[in-house]
C-alpha positions as CSV (number, residue, x, y, z in Angstrom):
1,X,-17.0,-33.5,-19.5
2,X,-18.0,-32.8,-15.9
3,X,-18.6,-29.3,-14.5
4,X,-19.4,-28.7,-10.8
5,X,-20.3,-25.3,-9.4
6,X,-19.0,-25.0,-5.8
7,X,-18.3,-22.3,-3.2
8,X,-14.8,-21.8,-1.9
9,X,-13.4,-21.3,1.6
10,X,-12.8,-18.0,3.3
11,X,-11.1,-16.6,6.3
12,X,-12.9,-14.2,8.7
13,X,-10.9,-11.8,10.8
14,X,-12.1,-10.2,14.0
15,X,-10.8,-6.8,15.1
16,X,-9.9,-6.4,18.7
17,X,-11.5,-3.6,20.8
18,X,-9.9,-0.2,20.3
19,X,-7.4,0.9,23.0
20,X,-5.9,4.3,23.9
21,X,-3.1,5.4,21.7
22,X,-0.7,8.3,21.7
23,X,-1.6,11.4,19.8
24,X,1.6,11.2,17.8
25,X,0.4,7.9,16.3
26,X,-2.9,9.4,15.0
27,X,-2.0,13.0,14.2
28,X,1.0,15.1,13.2
29,X,1.8,18.8,13.6
30,X,1.4,20.9,10.4
31,X,4.7,21.3,8.5
32,X,6.5,18.5,10.3
33,X,6.8,16.0,7.4
34,X,9.2,14.5,5.0
35,X,10.0,16.1,1.6
36,X,10.7,14.1,-1.5
37,X,13.9,14.6,-3.5
38,X,14.7,13.4,-7.0
39,X,17.8,13.5,-9.2
40,X,19.2,12.1,-12.5
41,X,22.6,10.5,-12.4
42,X,24.9,7.8,-13.8
43,X,26.0,4.5,-12.4
44,X,29.5,3.5,-13.6
45,X,31.7,0.4,-13.2
46,X,29.2,-2.1,-14.5
47,X,30.5,-5.3,-16.0
48,X,29.1,-4.9,-19.5
49,X,25.6,-4.8,-18.2
50,X,24.9,-1.1,-18.7
51,X,22.7,0.7,-21.2
52,X,23.1,-0.3,-24.9
53,X,23.9,2.0,-27.8
54,X,20.2,2.2,-28.6
55,X,19.7,4.3,-25.4
56,X,21.1,7.7,-26.5
57,X,20.9,9.8,-23.4
58,X,23.3,7.9,-21.1
59,X,26.1,8.5,-23.6
60,X,25.2,12.2,-23.8
61,X,25.2,12.4,-20.0
62,X,28.6,10.8,-19.9
63,X,30.0,13.3,-22.4
64,X,28.6,16.2,-20.3
65,X,30.2,14.8,-17.1
66,X,33.6,14.5,-18.9
67,X,33.4,18.0,-20.3
68,X,32.7,19.4,-16.8
69,X,35.9,17.7,-15.7
70,X,37.8,19.4,-18.5
71,X,37.9,16.4,-20.9
72,X,36.7,17.1,-24.4
73,X,35.5,14.1,-26.3
74,X,33.4,13.4,-29.4
75,X,30.1,11.8,-28.7
76,X,30.3,9.5,-31.7
77,X,33.6,8.0,-30.5
78,X,32.1,6.8,-27.2
79,X,30.7,3.3,-27.1
80,X,30.6,1.9,-23.6
81,X,28.5,-0.8,-21.9
82,X,29.5,-0.2,-18.3
83,X,27.4,3.0,-17.7
84,X,23.7,3.2,-16.9
85,X,21.4,6.2,-16.5
86,X,19.4,6.1,-13.3
87,X,16.9,8.1,-11.3
88,X,17.8,8.8,-7.7
89,X,15.1,9.4,-5.1
90,X,15.3,10.1,-1.3
91,X,13.1,11.5,1.5
92,X,14.4,14.6,3.4
93,X,13.1,14.3,7.0
94,X,12.0,17.4,8.9
95,X,14.6,19.4,10.8
96,X,17.5,17.7,8.8
97,X,20.7,19.6,9.2
98,X,23.7,20.0,6.9
99,X,25.7,16.9,6.9
100,X,22.8,14.6,7.8
101,X,23.0,11.2,5.9
102,X,20.1,9.9,3.9
103,X,19.3,6.5,2.4
104,X,18.7,6.8,-1.4
105,X,17.1,4.6,-4.0
106,X,18.7,4.1,-7.4
107,X,16.5,2.9,-10.4
108,X,17.6,2.3,-13.9
109,X,15.8,4.4,-16.7
110,X,17.5,2.8,-19.7
111,X,17.8,-0.8,-20.9
112,X,20.6,-1.9,-18.5
113,X,20.4,-5.6,-17.5
114,X,21.6,-4.9,-14.0
115,X,23.2,-2.1,-11.9
116,X,24.6,-4.5,-9.3
117,X,28.1,-3.7,-8.3
118,X,28.1,-0.2,-9.9
119,X,28.9,3.1,-8.3
120,X,26.7,6.2,-8.5
121,X,28.5,9.3,-9.5
122,X,27.7,12.4,-7.4
123,X,24.1,13.4,-8.2
124,X,22.3,16.5,-7.0
125,X,18.9,15.8,-5.5
126,X,16.3,18.5,-6.0
127,X,13.0,19.3,-4.3
128,X,9.7,20.4,-5.8
129,X,11.0,24.0,-5.9
130,X,13.9,22.8,-8.1
131,X,16.4,23.7,-5.4
132,X,19.3,21.3,-4.5
133,X,18.9,20.0,-1.0
134,X,21.2,17.0,-1.0
135,X,23.8,15.1,-3.1
136,X,24.1,11.3,-3.5
137,X,27.1,9.1,-4.3
138,X,28.2,5.6,-3.4
139,X,28.1,1.9,-4.3
140,X,24.8,0.5,-5.3
141,X,23.5,-2.6,-3.4
142,X,20.7,-4.6,-5.2
143,X,20.9,-8.0,-3.4
144,X,20.3,-9.6,-6.8
145,X,22.0,-10.8,-9.9
146,X,21.3,-11.4,-13.6
147,X,23.3,-13.6,-15.8
148,X,22.5,-15.2,-19.1
149,X,23.6,-16.3,-22.6
150,X,21.9,-17.0,-25.9
151,X,20.2,-20.2,-24.6
152,X,19.4,-19.5,-21.0
153,X,19.5,-16.8,-18.3
154,X,19.1,-16.6,-14.5
155,X,17.8,-13.7,-12.5
156,X,17.4,-13.2,-8.7
157,X,15.2,-10.4,-7.2
158,X,15.2,-7.1,-9.1
159,X,18.6,-6.2,-10.5
160,X,17.8,-2.8,-12.0
161,X,17.0,-1.1,-8.8
162,X,19.0,-0.8,-5.6
163,X,19.8,1.3,-2.5
164,X,22.7,3.2,-1.1
165,X,22.6,3.2,2.6
166,X,23.6,6.7,3.9
167,X,24.5,7.6,0.4
168,X,22.9,11.0,0.5
169,X,24.3,14.1,2.2
170,X,22.1,17.1,3.1
171,X,23.5,20.4,1.7
172,X,20.5,22.7,2.4
173,X,18.3,22.9,5.5
174,X,14.6,23.4,5.4
175,X,13.2,26.4,7.3
176,X,12.2,25.8,10.9
177,X,8.4,25.6,10.8
178,X,8.1,26.1,14.6
179,X,10.2,29.2,14.9
180,X,8.2,32.3,16.1
181,X,4.8,30.5,16.1
182,X,2.3,31.0,18.9
183,X,-0.2,28.5,17.5
184,X,0.2,25.1,16.0
185,X,-2.2,23.0,13.9
186,X,-2.4,19.3,14.6
187,X,-3.6,17.3,11.6
188,X,-5.3,14.0,12.0
189,X,-4.2,11.0,9.8
190,X,-7.9,10.1,9.4
191,X,-10.4,12.9,9.7
192,X,-13.0,12.2,12.4
193,X,-15.1,14.6,14.5
194,X,-15.1,12.4,17.5
195,X,-11.4,11.7,17.5
196,X,-10.7,15.4,17.0
197,X,-12.9,16.3,20.0
198,X,-11.2,13.7,22.1
199,X,-7.7,15.0,21.2
200,X,-8.8,18.6,22.1
201,X,-10.2,17.4,25.4
202,X,-7.0,15.5,26.3
203,X,-4.9,18.6,25.5
204,X,-7.2,20.9,27.5
205,X,-7.1,18.6,30.4
206,X,-3.3,18.9,30.6
207,X,-3.1,22.5,29.3
208,X,-6.3,24.3,30.2
209,X,-7.9,26.1,27.2
210,X,-5.0,25.4,24.8
211,X,-6.9,23.4,22.1
212,X,-9.9,24.2,19.9
213,X,-11.5,22.3,17.0
214,X,-12.6,23.9,13.8
215,X,-13.3,20.7,11.8
216,X,-12.9,17.0,12.0
217,X,-9.4,16.9,10.4
218,X,-7.4,19.2,12.6
219,X,-7.0,20.7,16.1
220,X,-5.6,24.2,16.7
221,X,-3.3,24.4,19.7
222,X,-2.1,27.6,21.4
223,X,1.3,27.5,23.0
224,X,0.9,28.2,26.8
225,X,2.8,31.3,28.0
226,X,5.2,29.1,30.0
227,X,6.2,27.3,26.7
228,X,6.5,30.4,24.4
229,X,10.3,29.9,24.1
230,X,10.1,26.1,24.5
231,X,7.8,24.8,21.7
232,X,9.7,21.5,21.5
233,X,9.0,20.6,25.2
234,X,5.3,21.5,24.7
235,X,5.0,19.4,21.5
236,X,6.7,16.4,23.2
237,X,4.1,16.5,26.1
238,X,1.2,16.8,23.7
239,X,2.3,13.9,21.4
240,X,2.5,11.5,24.4
241,X,-1.0,12.2,25.6
242,X,-3.3,9.2,25.1
243,X,-6.7,9.2,23.4
244,X,-9.1,6.5,22.1
245,X,-9.4,6.8,18.3
246,X,-13.0,6.4,17.2
247,X,-13.5,3.7,14.7
248,X,-16.4,3.8,12.2
249,X,-18.9,1.0,12.0
250,X,-17.6,-0.6,8.8
251,X,-17.5,-4.1,7.4
252,X,-14.8,-4.7,4.7
253,X,-15.2,-7.5,2.3
254,X,-12.6,-8.8,-0.2
255,X,-14.5,-11.0,-2.6
256,X,-11.2,-12.1,-4.4
257,X,-9.7,-13.6,-1.2
258,X,-12.8,-14.1,0.8
259,X,-11.7,-12.0,3.7
260,X,-14.1,-10.3,6.0
261,X,-13.0,-7.7,8.6
262,X,-15.5,-6.1,11.0
263,X,-15.0,-3.0,13.1
264,X,-15.7,-2.8,16.8
265,X,-18.8,-0.6,16.3
266,X,-20.6,-3.0,14.0
267,X,-24.1,-3.9,15.2
268,X,-26.9,-5.9,13.7
269,X,-30.7,-6.0,14.2
270,X,-32.7,-9.2,14.6
271,X,-33.2,-10.8,11.2
272,X,-34.3,-14.1,9.7
273,X,-32.0,-15.6,7.0
274,X,-32.2,-18.6,4.8
275,X,-29.3,-19.5,2.5
276,X,-29.0,-22.7,0.5
277,X,-26.1,-24.0,-1.7
278,X,-26.8,-25.0,-5.2
279,X,-24.7,-27.7,-6.9
280,X,-25.0,-28.2,-10.6
281,X,-23.5,-31.3,-12.3
282,X,-23.2,-31.6,-16.0
283,X,-22.0,-34.9,-17.5
284,X,-21.7,-35.6,-21.2
285,X,-21.4,-39.2,-22.5
286,X,-21.4,-39.3,-26.3
287,X,-22.9,-42.4,-28.0
288,X,-21.5,-43.7,-31.3
289,X,-24.1,-44.8,-33.9
290,X,-22.4,-47.6,-36.1
291,X,-24.1,-48.5,-39.5
292,X,-24.6,-52.1,-40.6
293,X,-21.8,-53.8,-42.5
294,X,-21.7,-53.2,-46.3
295,X,-24.4,-50.5,-45.9
296,X,-24.2,-47.0,-47.3
297,X,-24.6,-45.3,-43.9
298,X,-22.1,-43.2,-42.0
299,X,-20.9,-43.4,-38.5
300,X,-22.3,-40.6,-36.3
301,X,-21.9,-39.4,-32.8
302,X,-25.0,-38.8,-30.8
303,X,-24.5,-36.4,-27.8
304,X,-26.0,-37.4,-24.5
305,X,-26.1,-34.9,-21.6
306,X,-26.9,-35.8,-18.1
307,X,-27.9,-32.8,-15.9
308,X,-28.3,-33.1,-12.1
309,X,-29.3,-30.2,-9.9
310,X,-29.0,-30.5,-6.1
311,X,-30.0,-27.7,-3.7
312,X,-29.7,-28.0,0.1
313,X,-33.0,-27.6,1.9
314,X,-32.5,-25.1,4.7
315,X,-35.0,-23.5,6.9
316,X,-35.1,-19.9,8.0
317,X,-32.5,-19.1,10.8
318,X,-33.1,-16.3,13.2
319,X,-30.0,-14.2,13.7
320,X,-30.5,-12.3,17.0
321,X,-29.7,-8.7,17.5
322,X,-26.1,-8.0,18.5
323,X,-24.8,-5.0,20.4
324,X,-21.1,-5.9,20.3
325,X,-18.8,-7.4,17.7
326,X,-18.8,-10.7,19.6
327,X,-22.6,-10.8,19.5
328,X,-22.6,-10.2,15.8
329,X,-20.1,-13.0,15.1
330,X,-21.9,-15.4,17.3
331,X,-25.2,-14.6,15.6
332,X,-23.8,-15.0,12.1
333,X,-22.1,-18.3,13.1
334,X,-25.5,-19.7,13.9
335,X,-26.2,-19.9,10.2
336,X,-23.6,-22.6,9.9
337,X,-22.3,-21.4,6.5
338,X,-18.8,-20.9,5.1
339,X,-17.3,-17.4,5.3
340,X,-17.6,-17.1,1.5
341,X,-21.4,-17.7,1.8
342,X,-21.3,-15.1,4.6
343,X,-20.2,-12.4,2.2
344,X,-23.5,-12.9,0.2
345,X,-25.5,-13.0,3.5
346,X,-23.9,-9.8,4.7
347,X,-24.8,-8.0,1.4
348,X,-28.4,-9.2,1.7
349,X,-28.6,-8.2,5.4
350,X,-27.2,-4.7,4.5
351,X,-29.8,-4.4,1.7
352,X,-32.6,-5.3,4.2
353,X,-31.4,-2.5,6.5
354,X,-30.5,-4.8,9.4
355,X,-26.7,-4.3,9.2
356,X,-26.0,-1.1,11.1
357,X,-22.6,-0.5,9.4
358,X,-21.1,0.6,6.2
359,X,-20.4,-2.3,3.9
360,X,-17.2,-1.8,1.8
361,X,-16.4,-4.2,-1.0
362,X,-12.8,-4.2,-2.3
C-alpha cells in the first residue's frame, strides 16, 4: 500500500479597482421593496402522477373545492391520482396596480411524482398580514419529466416544482409609501460610514443641504421645495447620481475550493517567509515466511514497511511591503508557491500582524 501526502492546485482571483456606480445600485429608498405572497392550491389534470391515497389533505381540499361549487360528495368515495396539493409563491413588486401580472412558482407538498402538464386551480395569494393581494391560475411548466416502471425509471430536472409565467393577477394594491412625505430614507445595501458620507455629499452637491447621515446604514433626504409635489422626479435624479462605494480591506479564502479573493484596499507590510512542502511516502511489502518441508511449522506473513520523508529545503524569502493590490500579488508571487500553499502563508502573515486586512475563511 502506498500513501502520498500532496498539496492540490488553487485558483487566485484578483478584484479590479472600484469604479463609480449609481446610487440605485448600492441603496434603496425605505418602503420601496418587494413583498412575498404565498398560497395553498391544487394542480389538476395530471396523468396519474398526482398525490397517492396516503396523502389525505389533497383529497379533503378537492372535496372543499367541489362543495364551494355546489357539488356534494362523500370524501370516502373519492380516489383520484390526477390531483396534487401545492404551495404557490410570488413576489409583489412595489407600486403594483390592480391587474398587474406576476410570475408564480408552484411546488408540490405531497408525494406526487410530477406536476408537469397540470393546471393550477385559482389560488388566493396572501401576504404577511393574511390579506389576499393576488390570485394565481394557469398551466404549470416544469421543463422536466419523470417516467418509470417496476424495474427502471427516468427523470429530467425537477418535476415536482414549476412556474406559471404571468399566472398571478394583482387584486389589492399596496399603499403608496411616497404620498405626503417630505423626507425619505435611503437604506444602503451594505452599511458603511464612508459610502453613506459619499452618498450624502453627492446628493448635497446636486441638491444643496438635502441629505444628512445619522448612521452608516442610511441617509435621510429632504425633498426640496421645488419637488414637493414631484417626489418621483426627485428620486429619479437621486438614484442616477454616481458614487464610489468603499470596499473594506478583506481577503476571502475558500479552503474547500482553494479560491483566494482580495479586495482593492488590501495592504501588506514587509515580512520574511519560508514555506516548505513535506512529502510522506509509506510503502508496505509483506514477506512470507515458509517452513521447511515435513516440519511442524506454520506459514506466517512478516510485515515490512518502508517510510520515506522528503522535505524541500527553502530559504527565507523577503516579501516587500505593498501599497496596492498589484504590489501585494507581485510580492506573494515571489514566494513561488501554489495558491493552496498561499492560503497557509496568508494565515501566518495575518497572525504575524503583517497583513493589513481582515482574513475571512469560508
